[in-house]
PyMOL Python script that loads the backbone (N, CA, C, O; Angstrom):
from pymol import cmd

cmd.read_pdbstr("""\
ATOM      1  N   MET A   1     -67.371 -59.566  95.874  1.00  0.00           N
ATOM      2  CA  MET A   1     -66.140 -59.395  95.153  1.00  0.00           C
ATOM      3  C   MET A   1     -65.249 -60.627  95.281  1.00  0.00           C
ATOM      4  O   MET A   1     -64.647 -61.058  94.298  1.00  0.00           O
ATOM      5  N   LYS A   2     -65.156 -61.208  96.504  1.00  0.00           N
ATOM      6  CA  LYS A   2     -64.333 -62.397  96.694  1.00  0.00           C
ATOM      7  C   LYS A   2     -64.861 -63.572  95.891  1.00  0.00           C
ATOM      8  O   LYS A   2     -64.085 -64.397  95.409  1.00  0.00           O
ATOM      9  N   ILE A   3     -66.164 -63.654  95.747  1.00  0.00           N
ATOM     10  CA  ILE A   3     -66.757 -64.755  94.972  1.00  0.00           C
ATOM     11  C   ILE A   3     -66.341 -64.647  93.508  1.00  0.00           C
ATOM     12  O   ILE A   3     -66.037 -65.653  92.867  1.00  0.00           O
ATOM     13  N   ILE A   4     -66.328 -63.442  92.992  1.00  0.00           N
ATOM     14  CA  ILE A   4     -65.937 -63.242  91.592  1.00  0.00           C
ATOM     15  C   ILE A   4     -64.476 -63.632  91.402  1.00  0.00           C
ATOM     16  O   ILE A   4     -64.129 -64.274  90.410  1.00  0.00           O
ATOM     17  N   ILE A   5     -63.616 -63.249  92.347  1.00  0.00           N
ATOM     18  CA  ILE A   5     -62.192 -63.596  92.249  1.00  0.00           C
ATOM     19  C   ILE A   5     -62.017 -65.108  92.289  1.00  0.00           C
ATOM     20  O   ILE A   5     -61.227 -65.661  91.524  1.00  0.00           O
ATOM     21  N   ARG A   6     -62.750 -65.781  93.176  1.00  0.00           N
ATOM     22  CA  ARG A   6     -62.654 -67.243  93.252  1.00  0.00           C
ATOM     23  C   ARG A   6     -63.143 -67.903  91.976  1.00  0.00           C
ATOM     24  O   ARG A   6     -62.564 -68.890  91.523  1.00  0.00           O
ATOM     25  N   MET A   7     -64.211 -67.362  91.394  1.00  0.00           N
ATOM     26  CA  MET A   7     -64.726 -67.934  90.146  1.00  0.00           C
ATOM     27  C   MET A   7     -63.705 -67.764  89.026  1.00  0.00           C
ATOM     28  O   MET A   7     -63.499 -68.679  88.227  1.00  0.00           O
ATOM     29  N   VAL A   8     -63.064 -66.594  88.965  1.00  0.00           N
ATOM     30  CA  VAL A   8     -62.055 -66.353  87.932  1.00  0.00           C
ATOM     31  C   VAL A   8     -60.876 -67.300  88.124  1.00  0.00           C
ATOM     32  O   VAL A   8     -60.361 -67.846  87.149  1.00  0.00           O
ATOM     33  N   LEU A   9     -60.440 -67.502  89.368  1.00  0.00           N
ATOM     34  CA  LEU A   9     -59.350 -68.439  89.636  1.00  0.00           C
ATOM     35  C   LEU A   9     -59.733 -69.869  89.266  1.00  0.00           C
ATOM     36  O   LEU A   9     -58.917 -70.606  88.713  1.00  0.00           O
ATOM     37  N   ALA A  10     -60.965 -70.261  89.566  1.00  0.00           N
ATOM     38  CA  ALA A  10     -61.413 -71.612  89.234  1.00  0.00           C
ATOM     39  C   ALA A  10     -61.445 -71.827  87.725  1.00  0.00           C
ATOM     40  O   ALA A  10     -61.033 -72.880  87.239  1.00  0.00           O
ATOM     41  N   VAL A  11     -61.927 -70.847  86.991  1.00  0.00           N
ATOM     42  CA  VAL A  11     -61.964 -70.955  85.528  1.00  0.00           C
ATOM     43  C   VAL A  11     -60.535 -71.015  84.983  1.00  0.00           C
ATOM     44  O   VAL A  11     -60.250 -71.785  84.066  1.00  0.00           O
ATOM     45  N   GLY A  12     -59.644 -70.204  85.546  1.00  0.00           N
ATOM     46  CA  GLY A  12     -58.247 -70.239  85.122  1.00  0.00           C
ATOM     47  C   GLY A  12     -57.601 -71.585  85.399  1.00  0.00           C
ATOM     48  O   GLY A  12     -56.831 -72.091  84.582  1.00  0.00           O
ATOM     49  N   ALA A  13     -57.916 -72.169  86.560  1.00  0.00           N
ATOM     50  CA  ALA A  13     -57.365 -73.475  86.910  1.00  0.00           C
ATOM     51  C   ALA A  13     -57.856 -74.543  85.941  1.00  0.00           C
ATOM     52  O   ALA A  13     -57.083 -75.395  85.503  1.00  0.00           O
ATOM     53  N   LEU A  14     -59.123 -74.494  85.614  1.00  0.00           N
ATOM     54  CA  LEU A  14     -59.675 -75.468  84.670  1.00  0.00           C
ATOM     55  C   LEU A  14     -59.032 -75.306  83.296  1.00  0.00           C
ATOM     56  O   LEU A  14     -58.692 -76.295  82.646  1.00  0.00           O
ATOM     57  N   ALA A  15     -58.866 -74.068  82.856  1.00  0.00           N
ATOM     58  CA  ALA A  15     -58.235 -73.829  81.558  1.00  0.00           C
ATOM     59  C   ALA A  15     -56.793 -74.336  81.557  1.00  0.00           C
ATOM     60  O   ALA A  15     -56.346 -74.939  80.582  1.00  0.00           O
ATOM     61  N   ALA A  16     -56.070 -74.094  82.646  1.00  0.00           N
ATOM     62  CA  ALA A  16     -54.688 -74.576  82.733  1.00  0.00           C
ATOM     63  C   ALA A  16     -54.648 -76.097  82.718  1.00  0.00           C
ATOM     64  O   ALA A  16     -53.789 -76.689  82.064  1.00  0.00           O
ATOM     65  N   ALA A  17     -55.570 -76.734  83.433  1.00  0.00           N
ATOM     66  CA  ALA A  17     -55.602 -78.199  83.468  1.00  0.00           C
ATOM     67  C   ALA A  17     -55.861 -78.772  82.078  1.00  0.00           C
ATOM     68  O   ALA A  17     -55.266 -79.782  81.702  1.00  0.00           O
ATOM     69  N   LEU A  18     -56.725 -78.148  81.332  1.00  0.00           N
ATOM     70  CA  LEU A  18     -57.028 -78.637  79.989  1.00  0.00           C
ATOM     71  C   LEU A  18     -55.841 -78.433  79.040  1.00  0.00           C
ATOM     72  O   LEU A  18     -55.649 -79.221  78.114  1.00  0.00           O
ATOM     73  N   CYS A  19     -55.063 -77.405  79.260  1.00  0.00           N
ATOM     74  CA  CYS A  19     -53.911 -77.131  78.389  1.00  0.00           C
ATOM     75  C   CYS A  19     -52.750 -78.086  78.635  1.00  0.00           C
ATOM     76  O   CYS A  19     -51.969 -78.353  77.721  1.00  0.00           O
ATOM     77  N   PHE A  20     -52.623 -78.604  79.852  1.00  0.00           N
ATOM     78  CA  PHE A  20     -51.469 -79.420  80.183  1.00  0.00           C
ATOM     79  C   PHE A  20     -51.615 -80.892  79.825  1.00  0.00           C
ATOM     80  O   PHE A  20     -50.603 -81.588  79.741  1.00  0.00           O
ATOM     81  N   ASN A  21     -52.820 -81.397  79.612  1.00  0.00           N
ATOM     82  CA  ASN A  21     -53.044 -82.803  79.290  1.00  0.00           C
ATOM     83  C   ASN A  21     -52.307 -83.701  80.292  1.00  0.00           C
ATOM     84  O   ASN A  21     -51.388 -84.433  79.926  1.00  0.00           O
ATOM     85  N   ILE A  22     -52.716 -83.632  81.538  1.00  0.00           N
ATOM     86  CA  ILE A  22     -52.019 -84.279  82.647  1.00  0.00           C
ATOM     87  C   ILE A  22     -52.474 -85.724  82.812  1.00  0.00           C
ATOM     88  O   ILE A  22     -53.669 -85.976  82.964  1.00  0.00           O
ATOM     89  N   PRO A  23     -51.551 -86.674  82.785  1.00  0.00           N
ATOM     90  CA  PRO A  23     -51.933 -88.040  83.109  1.00  0.00           C
ATOM     91  C   PRO A  23     -52.265 -88.137  84.604  1.00  0.00           C
ATOM     92  O   PRO A  23     -51.649 -87.454  85.422  1.00  0.00           O
ATOM     93  N   THR A  24     -53.230 -88.979  84.956  1.00  0.00           N
ATOM     94  CA  THR A  24     -53.645 -89.063  86.350  1.00  0.00           C
ATOM     95  C   THR A  24     -52.539 -89.563  87.250  1.00  0.00           C
ATOM     96  O   THR A  24     -52.569 -89.295  88.451  1.00  0.00           O
ATOM     97  N   SER A  25     -51.570 -90.274  86.723  1.00  0.00           N
ATOM     98  CA  SER A  25     -50.475 -90.765  87.557  1.00  0.00           C
ATOM     99  C   SER A  25     -49.590 -89.627  88.055  1.00  0.00           C
ATOM    100  O   SER A  25     -48.822 -89.822  88.997  1.00  0.00           O
ATOM    101  N   GLN A  26     -49.676 -88.453  87.450  1.00  0.00           N
ATOM    102  CA  GLN A  26     -48.853 -87.329  87.867  1.00  0.00           C
ATOM    103  C   GLN A  26     -49.639 -86.308  88.679  1.00  0.00           C
ATOM    104  O   GLN A  26     -49.114 -85.235  88.977  1.00  0.00           O
ATOM    105  N   ALA A  27     -50.860 -86.607  89.040  1.00  0.00           N
ATOM    106  CA  ALA A  27     -51.658 -85.717  89.879  1.00  0.00           C
ATOM    107  C   ALA A  27     -52.021 -86.477  91.149  1.00  0.00           C
ATOM    108  O   ALA A  27     -52.560 -87.582  91.089  1.00  0.00           O
ATOM    109  N   TYR A  28     -51.722 -85.879  92.296  1.00  0.00           N
ATOM    110  CA  TYR A  28     -52.059 -86.552  93.541  1.00  0.00           C
ATOM    111  C   TYR A  28     -52.413 -85.533  94.612  1.00  0.00           C
ATOM    112  O   TYR A  28     -51.949 -84.394  94.587  1.00  0.00           O
ATOM    113  N   GLY A  29     -53.246 -85.967  95.555  1.00  0.00           N
ATOM    114  CA  GLY A  29     -53.689 -85.113  96.646  1.00  0.00           C
ATOM    115  C   GLY A  29     -55.148 -84.732  96.474  1.00  0.00           C
ATOM    116  O   GLY A  29     -55.695 -84.803  95.374  1.00  0.00           O
ATOM    117  N   ASP A  30     -55.763 -84.332  97.558  1.00  0.00           N
ATOM    118  CA  ASP A  30     -57.178 -83.976  97.482  1.00  0.00           C
ATOM    119  C   ASP A  30     -57.486 -82.671  98.220  1.00  0.00           C
ATOM    120  O   ASP A  30     -58.591 -82.486  98.729  1.00  0.00           O
ATOM    121  N   ALA A  31     -56.513 -81.778  98.273  1.00  0.00           N
ATOM    122  CA  ALA A  31     -56.706 -80.474  98.902  1.00  0.00           C
ATOM    123  C   ALA A  31     -57.040 -79.431  97.828  1.00  0.00           C
ATOM    124  O   ALA A  31     -56.872 -79.702  96.640  1.00  0.00           O
ATOM    125  N   PRO A  32     -57.505 -78.251  98.226  1.00  0.00           N
ATOM    126  CA  PRO A  32     -57.938 -77.258  97.238  1.00  0.00           C
ATOM    127  C   PRO A  32     -56.829 -76.588  96.431  1.00  0.00           C
ATOM    128  O   PRO A  32     -57.115 -76.005  95.386  1.00  0.00           O
ATOM    129  N   TRP A  33     -55.561 -76.650  96.883  1.00  0.00           N
ATOM    130  CA  TRP A  33     -54.474 -75.989  96.158  1.00  0.00           C
ATOM    131  C   TRP A  33     -53.412 -76.997  95.748  1.00  0.00           C
ATOM    132  O   TRP A  33     -53.131 -77.953  96.472  1.00  0.00           O
ATOM    133  N   CYS A  34     -52.822 -76.769  94.570  1.00  0.00           N
ATOM    134  CA  CYS A  34     -51.779 -77.645  94.031  1.00  0.00           C
ATOM    135  C   CYS A  34     -50.521 -76.849  93.730  1.00  0.00           C
ATOM    136  O   CYS A  34     -50.588 -75.697  93.302  1.00  0.00           O
ATOM    137  N   ALA A  35     -49.375 -77.475  93.957  1.00  0.00           N
ATOM    138  CA  ALA A  35     -48.106 -76.970  93.448  1.00  0.00           C
ATOM    139  C   ALA A  35     -47.895 -77.667  92.113  1.00  0.00           C
ATOM    140  O   ALA A  35     -47.737 -78.887  92.068  1.00  0.00           O
ATOM    141  N   VAL A  36     -47.892 -76.914  91.037  1.00  0.00           N
ATOM    142  CA  VAL A  36     -47.703 -77.471  89.702  1.00  0.00           C
ATOM    143  C   VAL A  36     -46.234 -77.263  89.351  1.00  0.00           C
ATOM    144  O   VAL A  36     -45.795 -76.138  89.110  1.00  0.00           O
ATOM    145  N   VAL A  37     -45.478 -78.361  89.325  1.00  0.00           N
ATOM    146  CA  VAL A  37     -44.021 -78.299  89.201  1.00  0.00           C
ATOM    147  C   VAL A  37     -43.576 -78.975  87.907  1.00  0.00           C
ATOM    148  O   VAL A  37     -44.050 -80.060  87.570  1.00  0.00           O
ATOM    149  N   SER A  38     -42.669 -78.330  87.192  1.00  0.00           N
ATOM    150  CA  SER A  38     -42.124 -78.886  85.961  1.00  0.00           C
ATOM    151  C   SER A  38     -41.187 -80.038  86.292  1.00  0.00           C
ATOM    152  O   SER A  38     -40.302 -79.906  87.137  1.00  0.00           O
ATOM    153  N   THR A  39     -41.388 -81.181  85.613  1.00  0.00           N
ATOM    154  CA  THR A  39     -40.517 -82.337  85.815  1.00  0.00           C
ATOM    155  C   THR A  39     -39.598 -82.556  84.618  1.00  0.00           C
ATOM    156  O   THR A  39     -38.880 -83.555  84.561  1.00  0.00           O
ATOM    157  N   GLY A  40     -39.615 -81.630  83.663  1.00  0.00           N
ATOM    158  CA  GLY A  40     -38.742 -81.712  82.497  1.00  0.00           C
ATOM    159  C   GLY A  40     -39.483 -82.195  81.268  1.00  0.00           C
ATOM    160  O   GLY A  40     -40.520 -82.851  81.371  1.00  0.00           O
ATOM    161  N   ALA A  41     -38.950 -81.871  80.117  1.00  0.00           N
ATOM    162  CA  ALA A  41     -39.507 -82.269  78.817  1.00  0.00           C
ATOM    163  C   ALA A  41     -40.961 -81.846  78.649  1.00  0.00           C
ATOM    164  O   ALA A  41     -41.726 -82.509  77.948  1.00  0.00           O
ATOM    165  N   GLY A  42     -41.345 -80.741  79.291  1.00  0.00           N
ATOM    166  CA  GLY A  42     -42.711 -80.243  79.166  1.00  0.00           C
ATOM    167  C   GLY A  42     -43.719 -80.923  80.078  1.00  0.00           C
ATOM    168  O   GLY A  42     -44.897 -80.569  80.055  1.00  0.00           O
ATOM    169  N   ASP A  43     -43.290 -81.886  80.877  1.00  0.00           N
ATOM    170  CA  ASP A  43     -44.184 -82.577  81.797  1.00  0.00           C
ATOM    171  C   ASP A  43     -44.281 -81.808  83.114  1.00  0.00           C
ATOM    172  O   ASP A  43     -43.332 -81.148  83.537  1.00  0.00           O
ATOM    173  N   VAL A  44     -45.440 -81.908  83.744  1.00  0.00           N
ATOM    174  CA  VAL A  44     -45.644 -81.273  85.046  1.00  0.00           C
ATOM    175  C   VAL A  44     -46.217 -82.281  86.023  1.00  0.00           C
ATOM    176  O   VAL A  44     -46.809 -83.288  85.633  1.00  0.00           O
ATOM    177  N   GLU A  45     -46.029 -81.991  87.289  1.00  0.00           N
ATOM    178  CA  GLU A  45     -46.574 -82.829  88.353  1.00  0.00           C
ATOM    179  C   GLU A  45     -47.451 -81.947  89.226  1.00  0.00           C
ATOM    180  O   GLU A  45     -47.029 -80.874  89.658  1.00  0.00           O
ATOM    181  N   TRP A  46     -48.668 -82.399  89.483  1.00  0.00           N
ATOM    182  CA  TRP A  46     -49.612 -81.662  90.318  1.00  0.00           C
ATOM    183  C   TRP A  46     -49.579 -82.270  91.719  1.00  0.00           C
ATOM    184  O   TRP A  46     -50.042 -83.391  91.925  1.00  0.00           O
ATOM    185  N   ASP A  47     -49.038 -81.535  92.666  1.00  0.00           N
ATOM    186  CA  ASP A  47     -48.958 -81.950  94.062  1.00  0.00           C
ATOM    187  C   ASP A  47     -50.059 -81.204  94.819  1.00  0.00           C
ATOM    188  O   ASP A  47     -49.874 -80.057  95.228  1.00  0.00           O
ATOM    189  N   CYS A  48     -51.190 -81.859  94.997  1.00  0.00           N
ATOM    190  CA  CYS A  48     -52.401 -81.189  95.505  1.00  0.00           C
ATOM    191  C   CYS A  48     -52.694 -81.550  96.955  1.00  0.00           C
ATOM    192  O   CYS A  48     -53.673 -82.239  97.240  1.00  0.00           O
ATOM    193  N   HIS A  49     -51.852 -81.089  97.866  1.00  0.00           N
ATOM    194  CA  HIS A  49     -52.149 -81.330  99.274  1.00  0.00           C
ATOM    195  C   HIS A  49     -51.984 -80.069 100.114  1.00  0.00           C
ATOM    196  O   HIS A  49     -51.612 -80.144 101.285  1.00  0.00           O
ATOM    197  N   TYR A  50     -52.259 -78.912  99.518  1.00  0.00           N
ATOM    198  CA  TYR A  50     -52.147 -77.633 100.212  1.00  0.00           C
ATOM    199  C   TYR A  50     -53.535 -77.027 100.422  1.00  0.00           C
ATOM    200  O   TYR A  50     -54.386 -77.061  99.533  1.00  0.00           O
ATOM    201  N   TYR A  51     -53.739 -76.481 101.602  1.00  0.00           N
ATOM    202  CA  TYR A  51     -55.052 -75.941 101.945  1.00  0.00           C
ATOM    203  C   TYR A  51     -55.140 -74.432 101.756  1.00  0.00           C
ATOM    204  O   TYR A  51     -56.204 -73.851 101.969  1.00  0.00           O
ATOM    205  N   SER A  52     -54.044 -73.785 101.360  1.00  0.00           N
ATOM    206  CA  SER A  52     -54.065 -72.357 101.037  1.00  0.00           C
ATOM    207  C   SER A  52     -52.918 -72.073 100.067  1.00  0.00           C
ATOM    208  O   SER A  52     -51.967 -72.848  99.964  1.00  0.00           O
ATOM    209  N   VAL A  53     -53.025 -70.960  99.366  1.00  0.00           N
ATOM    210  CA  VAL A  53     -51.959 -70.581  98.444  1.00  0.00           C
ATOM    211  C   VAL A  53     -50.698 -70.223  99.227  1.00  0.00           C
ATOM    212  O   VAL A  53     -49.588 -70.425  98.736  1.00  0.00           O
ATOM    213  N   GLU A  54     -50.862 -69.691 100.445  1.00  0.00           N
ATOM    214  CA  GLU A  54     -49.712 -69.356 101.277  1.00  0.00           C
ATOM    215  C   GLU A  54     -48.935 -70.611 101.673  1.00  0.00           C
ATOM    216  O   GLU A  54     -47.709 -70.575 101.781  1.00  0.00           O
ATOM    217  N   GLU A  55     -49.638 -71.705 101.885  1.00  0.00           N
ATOM    218  CA  GLU A  55     -48.995 -72.975 102.226  1.00  0.00           C
ATOM    219  C   GLU A  55     -48.275 -73.569 101.011  1.00  0.00           C
ATOM    220  O   GLU A  55     -47.245 -74.226 101.158  1.00  0.00           O
ATOM    221  N   CYS A  56     -48.809 -73.342  99.835  1.00  0.00           N
ATOM    222  CA  CYS A  56     -48.249 -73.884  98.595  1.00  0.00           C
ATOM    223  C   CYS A  56     -47.033 -73.104  98.114  1.00  0.00           C
ATOM    224  O   CYS A  56     -46.064 -73.696  97.638  1.00  0.00           O
ATOM    225  N   ARG A  57     -47.076 -71.798  98.231  1.00  0.00           N
ATOM    226  CA  ARG A  57     -46.077 -70.914  97.623  1.00  0.00           C
ATOM    227  C   ARG A  57     -44.622 -71.284  97.935  1.00  0.00           C
ATOM    228  O   ARG A  57     -43.816 -71.293  97.005  1.00  0.00           O
ATOM    229  N   PRO A  58     -44.231 -71.589  99.177  1.00  0.00           N
ATOM    230  CA  PRO A  58     -42.815 -71.902  99.421  1.00  0.00           C
ATOM    231  C   PRO A  58     -42.315 -73.123  98.641  1.00  0.00           C
ATOM    232  O   PRO A  58     -41.115 -73.245  98.398  1.00  0.00           O
ATOM    233  N   ASN A  59     -43.195 -74.005  98.258  1.00  0.00           N
ATOM    234  CA  ASN A  59     -42.787 -75.217  97.550  1.00  0.00           C
ATOM    235  C   ASN A  59     -42.488 -74.978  96.078  1.00  0.00           C
ATOM    236  O   ASN A  59     -41.796 -75.783  95.456  1.00  0.00           O
ATOM    237  N   VAL A  60     -42.988 -73.906  95.517  1.00  0.00           N
ATOM    238  CA  VAL A  60     -42.696 -73.625  94.110  1.00  0.00           C
ATOM    239  C   VAL A  60     -41.636 -72.548  93.947  1.00  0.00           C
ATOM    240  O   VAL A  60     -41.114 -72.369  92.846  1.00  0.00           O
ATOM    241  N   ILE A  61     -41.302 -71.825  95.015  1.00  0.00           N
ATOM    242  CA  ILE A  61     -40.248 -70.822  94.897  1.00  0.00           C
ATOM    243  C   ILE A  61     -38.945 -71.300  95.528  1.00  0.00           C
ATOM    244  O   ILE A  61     -37.943 -70.585  95.489  1.00  0.00           O
ATOM    245  N   ALA A  62     -38.942 -72.489  96.105  1.00  0.00           N
ATOM    246  CA  ALA A  62     -37.743 -73.027  96.760  1.00  0.00           C
ATOM    247  C   ALA A  62     -36.908 -73.846  95.780  1.00  0.00           C
ATOM    248  O   ALA A  62     -36.503 -74.965  96.095  1.00  0.00           O
ATOM    249  N   GLY A  63     -36.651 -73.298  94.604  1.00  0.00           N
ATOM    250  CA  GLY A  63     -35.812 -73.992  93.631  1.00  0.00           C
ATOM    251  C   GLY A  63     -36.590 -74.802  92.612  1.00  0.00           C
ATOM    252  O   GLY A  63     -36.034 -75.188  91.584  1.00  0.00           O
ATOM    253  N   ASN A  64     -37.857 -75.070  92.871  1.00  0.00           N
ATOM    254  CA  ASN A  64     -38.687 -75.803  91.916  1.00  0.00           C
ATOM    255  C   ASN A  64     -39.277 -74.826  90.912  1.00  0.00           C
ATOM    256  O   ASN A  64     -39.721 -73.740  91.285  1.00  0.00           O
ATOM    257  N   ARG A  65     -39.282 -75.199  89.666  1.00  0.00           N
ATOM    258  CA  ARG A  65     -39.923 -74.357  88.658  1.00  0.00           C
ATOM    259  C   ARG A  65     -41.389 -74.728  88.613  1.00  0.00           C
ATOM    260  O   ARG A  65     -41.738 -75.841  88.219  1.00  0.00           O
ATOM    261  N   GLY A  66     -42.243 -73.819  89.010  1.00  0.00           N
ATOM    262  CA  GLY A  66     -43.659 -74.120  89.004  1.00  0.00           C
ATOM    263  C   GLY A  66     -44.486 -72.971  89.519  1.00  0.00           C
ATOM    264  O   GLY A  66     -44.008 -71.843  89.636  1.00  0.00           O
ATOM    265  N   PHE A  67     -45.736 -73.269  89.828  1.00  0.00           N
ATOM    266  CA  PHE A  67     -46.670 -72.265  90.314  1.00  0.00           C
ATOM    267  C   PHE A  67     -47.752 -72.953  91.130  1.00  0.00           C
ATOM    268  O   PHE A  67     -47.922 -74.170  91.059  1.00  0.00           O
ATOM    269  N   CYS A  68     -48.476 -72.165  91.901  1.00  0.00           N
ATOM    270  CA  CYS A  68     -49.608 -72.682  92.677  1.00  0.00           C
ATOM    271  C   CYS A  68     -50.878 -72.453  91.882  1.00  0.00           C
ATOM    272  O   CYS A  68     -51.041 -71.426  91.225  1.00  0.00           O
ATOM    273  N   ASN A  69     -51.766 -73.416  91.951  1.00  0.00           N
ATOM    274  CA  ASN A  69     -53.007 -73.348  91.188  1.00  0.00           C
ATOM    275  C   ASN A  69     -54.115 -74.012  91.988  1.00  0.00           C
ATOM    276  O   ASN A  69     -53.858 -74.921  92.777  1.00  0.00           O
ATOM    277  N   LEU A  70     -55.344 -73.562  91.785  1.00  0.00           N
ATOM    278  CA  LEU A  70     -56.476 -74.254  92.391  1.00  0.00           C
ATOM    279  C   LEU A  70     -56.565 -75.659  91.824  1.00  0.00           C
ATOM    280  O   LEU A  70     -56.317 -75.868  90.637  1.00  0.00           O
ATOM    281  N   ASN A  71     -56.915 -76.611  92.653  1.00  0.00           N
ATOM    282  CA  ASN A  71     -57.040 -78.011  92.242  1.00  0.00           C
ATOM    283  C   ASN A  71     -58.320 -78.176  91.431  1.00  0.00           C
ATOM    284  O   ASN A  71     -59.412 -78.049  91.985  1.00  0.00           O
ATOM    285  N   PRO A  72     -58.215 -78.456  90.127  1.00  0.00           N
ATOM    286  CA  PRO A  72     -59.423 -78.587  89.301  1.00  0.00           C
ATOM    287  C   PRO A  72     -60.238 -79.836  89.629  1.00  0.00           C
ATOM    288  O   PRO A  72     -61.389 -79.943  89.207  1.00  0.00           O
ATOM    289  N   TRP A  73     -59.662 -80.781  90.373  1.00  0.00           N
ATOM    290  CA  TRP A  73     -60.360 -82.012  90.725  1.00  0.00           C
ATOM    291  C   TRP A  73     -60.901 -81.985  92.150  1.00  0.00           C
ATOM    292  O   TRP A  73     -61.490 -82.966  92.604  1.00  0.00           O
ATOM    293  N   TYR A  74     -60.707 -80.873  92.861  1.00  0.00           N
ATOM    294  CA  TYR A  74     -61.096 -80.779  94.269  1.00  0.00           C
ATOM    295  C   TYR A  74     -62.611 -80.741  94.418  1.00  0.00           C
ATOM    296  O   TYR A  74     -63.293 -79.956  93.759  1.00  0.00           O
ATOM    297  N   VAL A  75     -63.121 -81.593  95.283  1.00  0.00           N
ATOM    298  CA  VAL A  75     -64.541 -81.597  95.620  1.00  0.00           C
ATOM    299  C   VAL A  75     -64.638 -81.491  97.137  1.00  0.00           C
ATOM    300  O   VAL A  75     -64.307 -82.442  97.845  1.00  0.00           O
ATOM    301  N   PRO A  76     -65.093 -80.330  97.648  1.00  0.00           N
ATOM    302  CA  PRO A  76     -65.159 -80.182  99.100  1.00  0.00           C
ATOM    303  C   PRO A  76     -66.181 -81.138  99.702  1.00  0.00           C
ATOM    304  O   PRO A  76     -67.197 -81.463  99.087  1.00  0.00           O
ATOM    305  N   MET A  77     -65.883 -81.574 100.915  1.00  0.00           N
ATOM    306  CA  MET A  77     -66.829 -82.438 101.618  1.00  0.00           C
ATOM    307  C   MET A  77     -68.069 -81.635 101.963  1.00  0.00           C
ATOM    308  O   MET A  77     -67.977 -80.499 102.429  1.00  0.00           O
ATOM    309  N   THR A  78     -69.199 -82.216 101.738  1.00  0.00           N
ATOM    310  CA  THR A  78     -70.448 -81.558 102.136  1.00  0.00           C
ATOM    311  C   THR A  78     -71.221 -82.507 103.028  1.00  0.00           C
ATOM    312  O   THR A  78     -71.208 -83.725 102.846  1.00  0.00           O
ATOM    313  N   PHE A  79     -71.863 -81.936 103.954  1.00  0.00           N
ATOM    314  CA  PHE A  79     -72.665 -82.704 104.883  1.00  0.00           C
ATOM    315  C   PHE A  79     -74.121 -82.302 104.722  1.00  0.00           C
ATOM    316  O   PHE A  79     -74.442 -81.119 104.613  1.00  0.00           O
ATOM    317  N   GLY A  80     -74.973 -83.271 104.711  1.00  0.00           N
ATOM    318  CA  GLY A  80     -76.394 -83.004 104.588  1.00  0.00           C
ATOM    319  C   GLY A  80     -76.950 -82.424 105.882  1.00  0.00           C
ATOM    320  O   GLY A  80     -76.243 -82.312 106.884  1.00  0.00           O
ATOM    321  N   PRO A  81     -78.221 -82.058 105.844  1.00  0.00           N
ATOM    322  CA  PRO A  81     -78.832 -81.511 107.047  1.00  0.00           C
ATOM    323  C   PRO A  81     -78.863 -82.572 108.159  1.00  0.00           C
ATOM    324  O   PRO A  81     -79.001 -83.769 107.904  1.00  0.00           O
ATOM    325  N   ARG A  82     -78.736 -82.100 109.359  1.00  0.00           N
ATOM    326  CA  ARG A  82     -78.772 -83.019 110.502  1.00  0.00           C
ATOM    327  C   ARG A  82     -80.160 -83.595 110.687  1.00  0.00           C
ATOM    328  O   ARG A  82     -81.173 -82.912 110.534  1.00  0.00           O
ATOM    329  N   LYS A  83     -80.170 -84.866 111.019  1.00  0.00           N
ATOM    330  CA  LYS A  83     -81.440 -85.521 111.324  1.00  0.00           C
ATOM    331  C   LYS A  83     -81.622 -85.490 112.831  1.00  0.00           C
ATOM    332  O   LYS A  83     -80.745 -85.922 113.579  1.00  0.00           O
ATOM    333  N   HIS A  84     -82.733 -84.989 113.262  1.00  0.00           N
ATOM    334  CA  HIS A  84     -82.985 -84.871 114.699  1.00  0.00           C
ATOM    335  C   HIS A  84     -83.809 -86.016 115.195  1.00  0.00           C
ATOM    336  O   HIS A  84     -84.120 -86.083 116.384  1.00  0.00           O
TER     337      HIS A  84
END
""", "prot")
cmd.dss("prot")
cmd.show_as("cartoon", "prot")
cmd.util.cbc("prot")
cmd.orient("prot")
C-alpha cells in the first residue's frame, strides 16, 4: 500500500513539475522533498533540501505561499554490491 501511495505522489510531482515550466536557476537542492514557494507573477521557487514532508511543512505554512512536493529531479544514491 505504501508503494502505491509513493508512486501516486511521484506521478503527481512529475505532473506538477511539467505544469510549472521551472527554469533551472529557480530549483536548488538534492533532497527528496521540496518547498515550492510562490515568488510572485506566477513564478515559483523549488527549495529541495528537505528529507521528509514533516521537515518541509513548516517552511510553507510560516507565511510563505506554497506547498511541499516530492523532488522530481531527486536521484537517490545507490551503492553497488560489495567486492570481497
